[in-house]
C-alpha positions as CSV (number, residue, x, y, z in Angstrom):
1,I,0.0,0.0,0.0
2,D,2.9,2.4,0.9
3,L,4.5,1.8,-2.5
4,V,1.4,2.1,-4.6
5,A,0.0,5.1,-2.8
6,S,3.3,7.0,-2.8
7,V,3.9,6.4,-6.5
8,A,0.3,7.5,-7.2
9,A,0.8,10.6,-5.1
10,C,4.0,11.4,-6.9
11,C,2.2,11.2,-10.3
12,V,-0.8,13.3,-9.1
13,C,1.6,15.9,-7.8
14,L,3.7,16.1,-11.0
15,P,2.8,19.8,-11.7
16,V,3.9,20.7,-8.2
17,W,7.2,18.8,-8.7
18,L,7.8,21.1,-11.7
19,I,6.8,24.5,-10.0
20,L,8.2,24.2,-6.5
21,P,11.9,23.7,-7.4
22,L,11.7,26.8,-9.6
23,M,10.1,28.9,-6.8
24,I,12.7,27.7,-4.3
25,R,15.5,28.6,-6.6
26,I,14.1,32.0,-7.4
27,D,13.6,32.8,-3.7
28,S,16.9,31.6,-2.4
29,P,20.2,30.3,-3.9
30,G,21.2,26.8,-3.0
31,P,20.0,23.3,-3.4
32,I,16.3,22.5,-4.1
33,L,16.3,19.6,-1.7
34,F,17.2,19.5,2.0
35,R,18.8,16.2,3.0
36,Q,19.1,15.2,6.6
37,T,20.2,12.0,8.3
38,R,17.3,10.6,10.4
39,I,16.7,7.4,12.3
40,A,14.3,4.8,11.1
41,K,13.0,1.5,12.6
42,N,15.5,-0.2,14.9
43,G,17.9,2.7,14.7
44,R,18.7,2.4,11.0
45,R,20.0,5.6,9.5
46,F,18.7,7.1,6.2
47,T,18.7,10.4,4.4
48,M,15.3,12.1,4.6
49,L,14.4,14.4,1.8
50,K,12.4,17.7,2.0
51,F,12.0,20.7,-0.2
52,R,14.5,23.2,1.2
53,S,12.6,25.8,3.2
54,M,15.6,27.5,5.0
55,V,18.8,29.2,4.0
56,P,21.5,26.7,2.8
57,D,23.6,27.1,6.0
58,A,20.6,26.6,8.4
59,E,22.0,23.6,10.1
60,S,25.2,25.3,11.1
61,R,23.3,28.2,12.5
62,R,21.0,26.1,14.7
63,D,23.3,26.2,17.8
64,Q,23.1,30.0,17.8
65,L,19.3,29.8,18.1
66,M,19.0,27.0,20.7
67,H,18.2,29.5,23.5
68,L,15.1,30.5,21.5
69,N,13.7,27.0,21.3
70,E,9.9,27.0,21.8
71,M,9.5,23.2,22.1
72,D,10.2,21.3,25.2
73,G,12.1,18.0,25.2
74,P,15.0,17.3,22.7
75,T,13.4,18.7,19.6
76,F,13.9,22.2,18.2
77,K,11.0,24.3,17.0
78,M,10.7,28.1,16.6
79,K,7.7,30.0,15.2
80,A,9.7,33.0,13.8
81,D,12.8,31.1,12.8
82,P,15.1,33.6,10.9
83,R,16.6,30.8,8.8
84,V,13.3,30.2,7.0
85,T,13.1,31.8,3.5
86,R,10.1,33.7,2.3
87,F,8.9,30.9,0.1
88,G,10.0,28.4,2.7
89,S,7.4,29.8,5.1
90,F,4.7,29.0,2.5
91,L,6.2,25.5,2.0
92,R,6.1,24.8,5.7
93,K,2.6,26.2,6.3
94,T,1.2,24.1,3.5
95,S,3.4,21.1,4.3
96,L,4.5,21.0,0.7
97,D,8.1,20.8,2.0
98,E,7.3,17.2,3.0
99,L,6.4,16.0,-0.5
100,P,9.9,14.6,-1.3
101,Q,9.5,12.1,1.6
102,L,7.2,10.2,-0.8
103,F,10.5,9.1,-2.4
104,N,11.7,7.9,1.0
105,V,8.5,5.8,1.2
106,V,9.2,4.4,-2.3
107,R,12.7,3.5,-1.3
108,G,11.4,1.8,1.8
109,D,13.1,4.2,4.3
110,I,9.8,5.0,6.0
111,S,6.1,4.3,5.7
112,L,3.2,6.7,5.0
113,V,2.0,6.4,8.6
114,G,4.1,6.0,11.7
115,P,6.1,8.1,14.2
116,R,8.2,10.9,12.7
117,P,11.8,9.8,12.2
118,P,13.9,11.6,14.7
119,L,17.5,13.0,14.6
120,A,20.2,10.9,16.3
121,E,20.9,13.7,18.8
122,E,17.2,13.7,19.8
123,I,17.3,9.9,20.5
124,R,20.4,10.4,22.8
125,Q,18.1,12.5,25.0
126,Y,15.2,10.1,25.0
127,R,14.1,8.5,28.2
128,P,14.1,4.7,28.1
129,W,10.3,4.4,27.4
130,E,10.5,6.9,24.5
131,K,12.8,4.6,22.6
132,K,9.9,2.2,21.9
133,R,8.9,4.6,19.1
134,L,11.8,3.2,17.1
135,S,10.3,-0.3,17.2
136,V,8.0,0.3,14.2
137,P,8.5,1.9,10.8
138,Q,8.7,5.7,11.0
139,G,6.3,7.7,8.8
140,I,5.4,10.9,7.1
141,T,2.2,11.3,9.0
142,G,0.8,10.0,12.3
143,L,-1.3,10.8,15.3
144,W,1.0,13.7,16.2
145,Q,0.5,15.4,12.8
146,I,-3.3,15.1,12.9
147,S,-3.5,16.2,16.5
148,G,-1.8,19.6,16.2
149,R,2.0,19.0,15.5
150,S,4.0,21.9,17.0
151,E,1.1,22.9,19.3
152,I,1.6,19.7,21.2
153,K,4.2,19.3,24.0
154,F,6.9,16.8,23.6
155,D,5.6,14.3,26.3
156,E,2.2,14.3,24.7
157,W,3.8,13.8,21.3
158,M,5.6,10.7,22.6
159,K,2.5,9.4,24.3
160,L,0.6,9.7,21.0
161,D,3.3,7.7,19.2
162,L,3.3,5.0,21.8
163,M,-0.5,4.9,21.7
164,Y,-0.2,4.4,17.9
165,I,2.2,1.6,18.4
166,D,0.1,-0.2,21.0
167,Q,-3.2,0.2,19.1
168,W,-1.9,-0.2,15.6
169,S,-4.2,-1.6,13.0
170,F,-4.8,-1.2,9.3
171,S,-8.0,0.8,10.0
172,L,-6.1,3.2,12.3
173,D,-3.6,3.8,9.5
174,M,-6.4,4.5,7.1
175,L,-8.1,6.9,9.6
176,I,-4.8,8.8,10.1
177,L,-4.3,9.1,6.3
178,L,-7.9,10.3,5.9
179,K,-7.4,12.9,8.6
180,T,-4.1,14.1,7.3
181,L,-5.4,16.1,4.4
182,P,-7.9,18.1,6.5
183,A,-5.1,18.7,9.1
184,V,-2.8,20.0,6.3
185,V,-5.5,22.2,4.8
186,A,-6.3,23.7,8.2
187,R,-2.6,24.2,8.8
188,K,-3.1,23.2,12.4
189,G,0.3,23.3,14.2
190,A,2.2,24.0,10.9
191,Q,5.2,26.3,11.3
């Protein structure tokens, strides 16, 4: 299902694949795609793809902004992040920056539904019970995304992921997929 649905979504989004790279390049010099090493099921590393929404040296500037982190726990979130480009702000609010992750699904790195793949540095700060979220395939969307994303505190996010793992079913995955589009359109918790 992951493979068929992600290939179909790539085909449906073909006009977007042609327009967004041009808009990213016009707005900010640098690569079209942002590549970041993330952790998948059982601690396997992979390169996650996104449309670039920040300046090219954003990762190297993150440490300078850590004191402005608005998210609790080991993750970093900032509403008015100065590294985000003008067009990048639009990409993030509409979640279009996530589209290249469909290729990660096609490659088998992640699933359509599951906990978000974390950074290695975040996992190092996990409490033992939070590491259970790496026992299943990571995904593009999940309970956290349809429940408010950045509006949710870290502990609640982890509890949602563990609830998903404990209650997993095909019907739950279908429900999450169906609720993802309205959550994206409503831009709930998108930054």
